[in-house]
C-alpha positions in Angstrom: 22.9 -5.3 -5.0 20.0 -7.2 -5.6 18.1 -6.9 -9.5 15.9 -3.9 -8.9 18.6 -2.0 -8.2 21.5 -3.1 -10.7 18.8 -2.6 -13.4 18.0 0.8 -12.2 21.8 1.6 -12.1 22.1 0.7 -15.4 19.5 2.8 -17.0 20.1 5.7 -14.7 23.1 7.1 -17.0 20.8 7.7 -19.9 17.7 9.8 -19.7 14.6 7.3 -20.9 12.8 8.3 -24.1 9.7 6.4 -22.9 9.5 8.2 -19.2 10.3 11.7 -20.9 6.8 13.1 -19.9 6.7 10.8 -16.5 7.4 12.2 -13.1 6.9 10.9 -9.9 8.0 8.6 -6.9 7.8 4.8 -6.5 8.1 3.3 -3.1 9.2 -0.3 -3.4 8.3 -2.5 0.0 10.1 -5.8 -0.9 9.7 -9.0 1.4 12.8 -10.9 1.5 12.4 -13.9 4.0 11.5 -12.1 7.0 12.6 -8.5 6.2 11.4 -5.7 4.1 13.7 -3.7 2.1 12.3 -0.6 0.9 13.8 1.0 -2.0 12.6 4.7 -3.4 12.7 5.2 -7.2 12.4 8.7 -8.8 11.3 9.3 -12.2 12.2 13.0 -13.5 11.2 13.5 -17.1 13.1 10.9 -18.4 15.9 10.9 -15.9 15.6 7.7 -12.8 17.3 6.9 -10.1 17.4 4.8 -7.1 18.0 4.9 -3.6 17.3 2.4 -0.4 15.6 3.6 2.6 15.7 2.6 5.9 11.9 3.1 6.4 8.9 3.6 4.2 8.5 6.9 3.2 5.7 9.3 1.2 5.5 8.2 -2.3 3.5 9.0 -5.4 3.1 5.0 -5.7 4.0 2.0 -3.5 4.1 -1.3 -4.6 4.6 -4.4 -2.3 6.1 -7.5 -3.1 8.7 -10.7 -2.7 11.6 -10.0 -3.7 12.0 -12.8 -6.0 8.5 -11.0 -8.1 10.5 -7.8 -8.5 13.5 -9.3 -9.3 11.8 -11.7 -12.2 10.0 -8.5 -13.6 13.5 -6.3 -13.5 15.2 -9.5 -15.1 12.0 -9.4 -17.5 10.7 -12.5 -16.7 7.3 -11.5 -15.2 5.4 -8.3 -16.0 4.3 -6.0 -13.5 0.9 -5.2 -14.1 0.2 -8.7 -14.6 1.4 -9.6 -11.2 -1.0 -6.4 -9.9 -4.1 -8.0 -11.6 -2.9 -11.8 -10.6 -2.9 -10.2 -6.6 0.5 -11.1 -6.7 2.0 -7.4 -6.2 -0.1 -4.9 -4.6 -0.5 -1.1 -5.5 -1.5 1.9 -3.3 -1.8 5.5 -4.9 -0.7 6.3 -8.5 -1.1 3.2 -10.2 -0.7 5.0 -13.9 3.1 5.9 -12.7 3.6 1.8 -12.1 2.1 1.2 -16.0 4.4 3.9 -17.3 7.3 2.8 -14.9 6.5 -1.0 -16.5 7.1 0.0 -20.2 11.1 0.2 -19.4 11.5 -3.1 -17.8 12.7 -5.6 -20.1 10.4 -7.8 -21.8 10.7 -11.9 -21.8 12.7 -11.6 -25.8 15.0 -8.3 -24.0 18.7 -9.6 -23.9 19.6 -7.9 -20.7 
């Protein structure tokens, strides 16, 4: 299990207050060596879930990035919005959903 799925698995047991007013789907297209892995993250008014999917799907936002960057974001070593601004991560669709979702990732001083 990679860092993104592990992180979301840890937080999915309880509603996330920072996402209480947020609903939507984010498709992470994660480049890992010569393959692309797809993880569909669902947010429903604070409830968060993730599933690996075999191919791209319709989602409110699609995020494209390398595995190392996604793992760094999920571990609190990188910031998703800063990565977008630097051109390291691509976002199509509802970028506001990514901004909302970014709030639940750990920060650099978070002990996770």
